[in-house]
ZALUMLUM-469795 format. One record per residue (C-alpha): z, x, y; residue in one letter; residue number from 0. Coordinates in nm, 2 decimals, always signed. Example, Ala and Ser with C-alpha at 12.3 -4.5 7.8 and 13.67 -1.06 7.14 Angstrom:
BEGIN
pz/px/py/residuo/num
+0.78/+1.23/-0.45/A/0
+0.71/+1.37/-0.11/S/1
***
This chain:
BEGIN
pz/px/py/residuo/num
-1.02/+0.59/-4.85/M/0
-1.05/+0.21/-4.87/R/1
-0.78/+0.16/-4.61/Q/2
-0.96/+0.40/-4.37/T/3
-1.29/+0.21/-4.41/I/4
-1.12/-0.12/-4.34/Q/5
-0.95/+0.02/-4.03/M/6
-1.29/+0.14/-3.89/K/7
-1.44/-0.20/-3.96/K/8
-1.16/-0.38/-3.78/T/9
-1.20/-0.16/-3.48/N/10
-1.57/-0.21/-3.48/K/11
-1.53/-0.59/-3.46/N/12
-1.24/-0.59/-3.21/K/13
-1.30/-0.81/-2.91/T/14
-1.25/-0.73/-2.55/F/15
-0.94/-0.95/-2.51/D/16
-0.79/-0.80/-2.83/Q/17
-0.85/-0.45/-2.70/G/18
-0.70/-0.54/-2.36/Y/19
-0.38/-0.67/-2.53/D/20
-0.36/-0.34/-2.71/E/21
-0.41/-0.16/-2.38/F/22
-0.13/-0.35/-2.21/I/23
+0.10/-0.27/-2.51/L/24
+0.02/+0.09/-2.45/N/25
+0.10/+0.06/-2.08/C/26
+0.44/-0.08/-2.17/R/27
+0.50/+0.20/-2.42/V/28
+0.41/+0.45/-2.14/R/29
+0.67/+0.27/-1.92/N/30
+0.42/+0.17/-1.65/L/31
+0.57/-0.04/-1.38/S/32
+0.57/-0.42/-1.40/L/33
+0.37/-0.43/-1.07/E/34
+0.10/-0.21/-1.23/T/35
+0.08/-0.44/-1.54/I/36
+0.06/-0.75/-1.32/K/37
-0.22/-0.58/-1.13/H/38
-0.42/-0.52/-1.45/Y/39
-0.37/-0.88/-1.56/D/40
-0.48/-1.01/-1.22/S/41
-0.79/-0.79/-1.22/T/42
-0.88/-0.89/-1.58/M/43
-0.89/-1.25/-1.49/M/44
-1.18/-1.17/-1.26/T/45
-1.35/-0.94/-1.51/I/46
-1.34/-1.21/-1.78/Y/47
-1.55/-1.43/-1.56/K/48
-1.84/-1.19/-1.61/F/49
-1.76/-1.01/-1.93/I/50
-1.64/-1.28/-2.17/P/51
-1.31/-1.20/-2.34/P/52
-1.46/-1.25/-2.69/K/53
-1.73/-0.99/-2.63/T/54
-1.72/-0.72/-2.90/P/55
-1.60/-0.40/-2.75/I/56
-1.88/-0.21/-2.92/K/57
-2.13/-0.42/-2.71/D/58
-1.98/-0.32/-2.37/I/59
-2.22/-0.06/-2.23/T/60
-2.30/+0.09/-1.89/I/61
-2.55/-0.19/-1.85/D/62
-2.28/-0.45/-1.90/V/63
-2.07/-0.27/-1.63/V/64
-2.36/-0.26/-1.39/N/65
-2.43/-0.63/-1.44/N/66
-2.06/-0.69/-1.37/F/67
-2.10/-0.52/-1.04/I/68
-2.41/-0.71/-0.95/L/69
-2.24/-1.04/-1.05/S/70
-1.94/-0.97/-0.83/C/71
-2.18/-0.90/-0.54/K/72
-2.37/-1.22/-0.60/S/73
-2.10/-1.47/-0.70/N/74
-1.78/-1.35/-0.53/L/75
-1.71/-1.35/-0.16/N/76
-1.54/-1.02/-0.16/V/77
-1.58/-0.68/+0.01/K/78
-1.71/-0.37/-0.17/D/79
-1.37/-0.22/-0.16/V/80
-1.24/-0.51/-0.36/T/81
-1.51/-0.47/-0.62/I/82
-1.40/-0.11/-0.65/N/83
-1.05/-0.23/-0.72/T/84
-1.19/-0.44/-1.01/Y/85
-1.38/-0.13/-1.13/L/86
-1.07/+0.08/-1.13/R/87
-0.90/-0.17/-1.36/G/88
-1.20/-0.20/-1.58/L/89
-1.24/+0.18/-1.59/R/90
-0.88/+0.22/-1.71/A/91
-0.93/-0.02/-1.99/V/92
-1.28/+0.12/-2.09/M/93
-1.16/+0.48/-2.09/Y/94
-0.87/+0.37/-2.32/Y/95
-1.12/+0.23/-2.56/F/96
-1.33/+0.54/-2.54/M/97
-1.03/+0.76/-2.61/K/98
-0.97/+0.56/-2.93/L/99
-1.33/+0.57/-3.03/G/100
-1.39/+0.20/-3.00/Y/101
-1.72/+0.26/-2.80/L/102
-1.94/+0.55/-2.69/D/103
-1.83/+0.74/-2.38/E/104
-2.00/+0.67/-2.05/F/105
-1.90/+0.72/-1.69/K/106
-1.79/+0.44/-1.46/I/107
-1.80/+0.53/-1.09/T/108
-1.70/+0.33/-0.78/N/109
-1.98/+0.19/-0.56/I/110
-2.03/+0.34/-0.22/K/111
-1.92/+0.14/+0.09/F/112
-1.90/+0.19/+0.46/D/113
-1.55/+0.28/+0.58/K/114
-1.43/+0.08/+0.88/H/115
-1.17/+0.16/+1.13/I/116
-0.85/-0.01/+1.03/I/117
-0.74/-0.26/+1.29/E/118
-0.38/-0.19/+1.37/T/119
-0.13/-0.36/+1.61/Y/120
-0.18/-0.27/+1.97/T/121
+0.11/-0.15/+2.19/D/122
+0.10/-0.48/+2.38/S/123
+0.13/-0.67/+2.05/E/124
+0.41/-0.45/+1.93/L/125
+0.60/-0.51/+2.25/K/126
+0.58/-0.88/+2.19/L/127
+0.69/-0.84/+1.83/L/128
+0.98/-0.60/+1.91/L/129
+1.12/-0.83/+2.18/R/130
+1.46/-0.92/+2.04/K/131
+1.52/-1.29/+1.98/P/132
+1.84/-1.46/+2.10/N/133
+2.06/-1.42/+1.79/I/134
+2.29/-1.69/+1.92/K/135
+2.01/-1.95/+1.91/K/136
+1.75/-1.82/+1.65/C/137
+1.76/-1.88/+1.28/S/138
+1.86/-1.60/+1.04/F/139
+1.50/-1.60/+0.91/T/140
+1.36/-1.53/+1.26/E/141
+1.62/-1.26/+1.32/Y/142
+1.55/-1.10/+0.98/R/143
+1.18/-1.10/+1.06/S/144
+1.25/-0.91/+1.38/W/145
+1.45/-0.66/+1.18/I/146
+1.16/-0.63/+0.93/L/147
+0.91/-0.55/+1.21/V/148
+1.14/-0.28/+1.33/N/149
+1.19/-0.14/+0.98/F/150
+0.83/-0.14/+0.89/L/151
+0.72/+0.01/+1.21/L/152
+1.00/+0.27/+1.19/G/153
+0.95/+0.38/+0.84/T/154
+0.59/+0.30/+0.73/G/155
+0.72/+0.20/+0.39/C/156
+0.54/-0.04/+0.15/R/157
+0.66/-0.39/+0.11/V/158
+0.71/-0.33/-0.27/G/159
+0.97/-0.06/-0.18/S/160
+1.12/-0.26/+0.11/L/161
+1.23/-0.56/-0.11/V/162
+1.41/-0.33/-0.35/E/163
+1.63/-0.16/-0.09/I/164
+2.00/-0.23/-0.13/R/165
+2.28/-0.20/+0.12/N/166
+2.40/+0.12/-0.04/R/167
+2.06/+0.29/+0.02/D/168
+2.12/+0.30/+0.39/I/169
+2.30/+0.63/+0.49/D/170
+2.39/+0.61/+0.86/F/171
+2.58/+0.94/+0.85/E/172
+2.26/+1.13/+0.76/N/173
+2.02/+0.87/+0.92/A/174
+1.81/+0.82/+0.61/V/175
+1.71/+0.54/+0.37/V/176
+1.66/+0.59/+0.00/S/177
+1.35/+0.42/-0.14/L/178
+1.42/+0.41/-0.52/N/179
+1.13/+0.19/-0.61/V/180
+0.79/+0.33/-0.50/T/181
+0.43/+0.30/-0.61/K/182
+0.41/+0.64/-0.78/N/183
+0.77/+0.59/-0.91/R/184
+0.90/+0.89/-0.72/K/185
+1.21/+0.82/-0.51/P/186
+1.17/+0.89/-0.14/L/187
+1.42/+0.98/+0.13/L/188
+1.29/+0.85/+0.47/I/189
+1.45/+0.95/+0.80/P/190
+1.58/+0.67/+1.03/L/191
+1.51/+0.70/+1.40/S/192
+1.80/+0.65/+1.65/N/193
+1.66/+0.31/+1.75/T/194
+1.63/+0.19/+1.39/L/195
+1.98/+0.31/+1.31/V/196
+2.12/+0.09/+1.59/E/197
+1.91/-0.21/+1.48/V/198
+2.02/-0.18/+1.12/L/199
+2.39/-0.13/+1.21/K/200
+2.39/-0.46/+1.39/E/201
+2.19/-0.64/+1.12/Y/202
+2.42/-0.51/+0.84/M/203
+2.72/-0.63/+1.03/S/204
+2.57/-0.98/+1.03/I/205
+2.42/-0.96/+0.69/R/206
+2.74/-0.80/+0.54/S/207
+2.76/-0.83/+0.15/G/208
+2.84/-0.58/-0.12/E/209
+2.69/-0.23/-0.15/E/210
+2.48/-0.34/-0.45/N/211
+2.33/-0.64/-0.26/D/212
+1.97/-0.63/-0.15/Y/213
+1.94/-0.54/+0.22/L/214
+1.67/-0.79/+0.31/F/215
+1.81/-1.11/+0.17/C/216
+1.73/-1.48/+0.21/T/217
+1.94/-1.70/+0.43/A/218
+2.15/-1.77/+0.11/Y/219
+2.21/-1.40/+0.05/G/220
+1.97/-1.37/-0.24/E/221
+1.69/-1.11/-0.28/K/222
+1.39/-1.20/-0.07/A/223
+1.05/-1.16/-0.25/N/224
+0.73/-1.02/-0.11/R/225
+0.56/-1.35/-0.07/Q/226
+0.85/-1.51/+0.13/T/227
+0.88/-1.20/+0.35/I/228
+0.50/-1.20/+0.42/S/229
+0.50/-1.57/+0.51/V/230
+0.81/-1.54/+0.73/N/231
+0.68/-1.24/+0.92/V/232
+0.33/-1.39/+0.96/N/233
+0.49/-1.70/+1.11/N/234
+0.71/-1.48/+1.33/Y/235
+0.40/-1.30/+1.46/N/236
+0.23/-1.62/+1.56/R/237
+0.55/-1.75/+1.73/K/238
+0.55/-1.43/+1.93/C/239
+0.19/-1.49/+2.03/G/240
+0.04/-1.22/+1.80/V/241
-0.25/-1.37/+1.60/M/242
-0.28/-1.05/+1.38/K/243
-0.08/-1.07/+1.06/T/244
-0.03/-0.86/+0.75/G/245
+0.27/-0.65/+0.65/L/246
+0.06/-0.36/+0.54/H/247
-0.09/-0.35/+0.89/R/248
+0.25/-0.21/+1.00/F/249
+0.20/+0.08/+0.76/R/250
-0.14/+0.16/+0.91/H/251
+0.00/+0.13/+1.26/T/252
+0.28/+0.37/+1.17/F/253
+0.02/+0.62/+1.04/A/254
-0.20/+0.58/+1.34/K/255
+0.07/+0.63/+1.60/K/256
+0.21/+0.92/+1.40/W/257
-0.12/+1.09/+1.41/I/258
-0.20/+1.01/+1.77/N/259
+0.14/+1.14/+1.87/S/260
+0.06/+1.48/+1.72/G/261
+0.27/+1.44/+1.40/G/262
+0.15/+1.67/+1.12/D/263
-0.02/+1.52/+0.82/I/264
+0.19/+1.70/+0.57/F/265
+0.51/+1.52/+0.69/R/266
+0.32/+1.20/+0.71/L/267
+0.21/+1.24/+0.35/Q/268
+0.57/+1.28/+0.24/K/269
+0.70/+0.99/+0.44/I/270
+0.42/+0.76/+0.32/L/271
+0.48/+0.87/-0.04/G/272
+0.12/+0.98/-0.12/H/273
+0.08/+1.22/-0.40/S/274
-0.21/+1.39/-0.23/S/275
-0.35/+1.44/+0.12/L/276
-0.67/+1.25/+0.05/D/277
-0.54/+0.91/+0.18/V/278
-0.38/+1.08/+0.48/V/279
-0.71/+1.25/+0.56/R/280
-0.87/+0.91/+0.55/N/281
-0.63/+0.79/+0.81/Y/282
-0.73/+1.08/+1.03/V/283
-1.10/+1.00/+0.98/N/284
-1.05/+0.63/+1.05/M/285
-0.86/+0.69/+1.37/F/286
-1.10/+0.95/+1.51/T/287
-1.19/+0.72/+1.80/N/288
-0.83/+0.68/+1.89/D/289
-0.77/+1.05/+1.88/L/290
-1.00/+1.08/+2.18/Q/291
-0.74/+0.90/+2.39/E/292
-0.55/+1.15/+2.61/N/293
-0.73/+1.43/+2.44/F/294
-0.75/+1.63/+2.76/N/295
-0.37/+1.63/+2.77/S/296
-0.34/+1.81/+2.44/F/297
-0.65/+2.03/+2.44/S/298
-0.56/+2.40/+2.44/P/299
-0.86/+2.47/+2.66/L/300
-0.77/+2.21/+2.91/E/301
-0.41/+2.33/+2.93/S/302
-0.53/+2.68/+3.01/I/303
-0.79/+2.56/+3.25/A/304
-0.53/+2.37/+3.45/R/305
-0.31/+2.68/+3.49/D/306
-0.31/+2.77/+3.86/K/307
-0.31/+3.14/+3.80/S/308
-0.61/+3.10/+3.57/F/309
-0.79/+2.88/+3.82/I/310
-0.76/+3.16/+4.08/K/311
-0.88/+3.42/+3.84/L/312
-1.17/+3.21/+3.72/R/313
-1.30/+3.15/+4.07/H/314
-1.29/+3.51/+4.18/K/315
***
């Protein structure tokens, strides 16, 4: 009985940072990805600015969370969607505490925000980016950036998956690429278009290397990290005369052009690796204005109205 009382007393006095360390240990036990844990750590650095790490867990209430939200709005130059990112991290930690009985249960909900149309690359910008550089004169970095633009636009994959692709993951015979490292940790098999197959064949003949080597390597044959690739492609964009940057923008562009071309959202969900259709539906809603383009060409009513036999019948 004495041991039980001591345990309850220890939990009662546990501080926020002590509880967070316990939460991260639990994440490792559950085998969460390193990227997820890094995300929690990064989010917590912001949370600690407004909820001190030595705050007793028992003192964290819904009022503390609400004050955190207001403090973010007042003191941080961030968008509401970013505040929701912080809230998701805080909610995961708080709900862990609640599950263990460290504090009373309360609900943490995201704040409402206006959804904006995602600005994607235009066709004229893509033509500039897809113009092949002179491989006899350009650097390997510039050539690889061109390859990356082709790959990102052709597959819609995340950068986190892209940097983990190895030579062996490209299957030219079946025209697919295996993405073995994904956000939801479920491997994906993504089709490769004819154009991308030809682009990759040339690149891999130049890149060479062993089957186990990373496909998108540095000029020294080593694995390229996300930050390096991001900087390289951003510089490539500007060199091509495209001021828009951002690797994830290619993923949005892929989704937009897929939808506007009449591709079904179920296949898009599979290709993008989303566990539910919710995000894909958001894409559809965001690109509603773009769906108006060439609408008459696809409208069933318009196709019938343009039929010559129907025109004669209608005007009788």
